[in-house]
N, C-alpha and C positions, 0 to 999 in steps of 0.2 A: 179235915185239915191234913195236909200231906206232911210227912216227916222227911221226905226226900230232899236232899241238898244237892244242888248242881255243883259238880266238881270241875270238869274240864271236858272239852271235846275228846272223844276216844283217840283220835289221831295225835293228840298231844302227849299220850302215854306210849312210849315205844313198846312194840311187842317184846315180851319177856322182860319188861321193865316195870317201873312203879313211879308213883308220885306220893308225896307225903302231905297230909292235911294235919294241921295243928288245931286241936280243940282246947277248951278250958282245962281239960283234965288229962289229955294224952295226945300222942301222935298216932295217926292212923295211916297205914300204907295201903294205897290202892294199886293193885297189880293188874296187868294185862297179859294174858297168856298168848301163845302162838295162835290159838283158835279164836282170839278176840273176846274171850270170856273175861269178866272183871270180878275181882274179889277184894274185899277190904278187911284188914286185920290190924290189931294193935301192933304198932311198930316196935315190938319188943319180944325177942325170943324167950320162951319160958325157962331156958337154962340160965343164962347170965344177962338177960335183957339186951342182947345184941340187936343192932338195927336191921330188922328183916328187909327193909326197903333196899338195902345195899347187897342183898343176897342174890343168888342165881336162881331164876325161875326155870322149872322143868316140869312139863305137864301141868298139873294143878297143885304143885308144891313149890316151896322155896327153901333153899338151903341157907341157913344162917352163916354170915361171913366170919363169925368169930370161932365157932367150934364145930361147924358142919352138921348141926342138927337140921333135920328135914321136917318142915311143917306143912301139913295139908292145908291148903288155902281155903277149902270149903268148910272144914270143920274146926280149924285152929289147932288140931291135935298134932303132937309130935309123932313122927312115924318111927316104929320100932327099930332098934331096941329102946330108944329114948322114951321117956314118959313126961307128960306135961301138956299144957295147952295155952293158947293166947286167945284173946277176945276176937270174935268175928262180927262183922256188920253186913246187913243186906246191901248188895250193890247191883246195879243194872245199867244197861245202855238203852236209851230211848232217843230216837232221832239223831243218833251219832254222838249224843252227850252222855257222859258218865254221871250217875247219881248214886249217892250213898245215904242210907238211913242212919244218921249219926246218933239218933236218940234211942235206938233199939238194938242193942248188941244181941246177935243171934246166939252167942255163947259167951257167957261171962265166966272167966277163970280167976 
C-alpha cells in the first residue's frame, strides 16, 4: 500500500514558490526549486515558527520571512551559524504530478 498522497500538478506550484498542505497535526510546505525539484517540510521555522512557505527559495534552501534563518530543504537543518531543524517529508514528481509521503517524516525534529 502506497503512502504517497497526490498534491497538485507541478505547474501549479510556481518555480521558487510553494503550496501549503494542512494535515491533522501540522502544515506542510511543498516547495518547487528553479530546477523543478520538490521538497516538503513542516511549515514552521525552528527559530520562532515563522511560516517557511512565505520565505524566499534559493537553490535548495528557503529563508524564513521573520528572522532570515536559512533552512536546507533536503535535510530540514538550519544553515550556519543558526542551529535547529524542521521536519522533512519525502516528495516526488511522477507524470507531472507532485506527491508527498505525509505519513513518513524523513526527519523528525
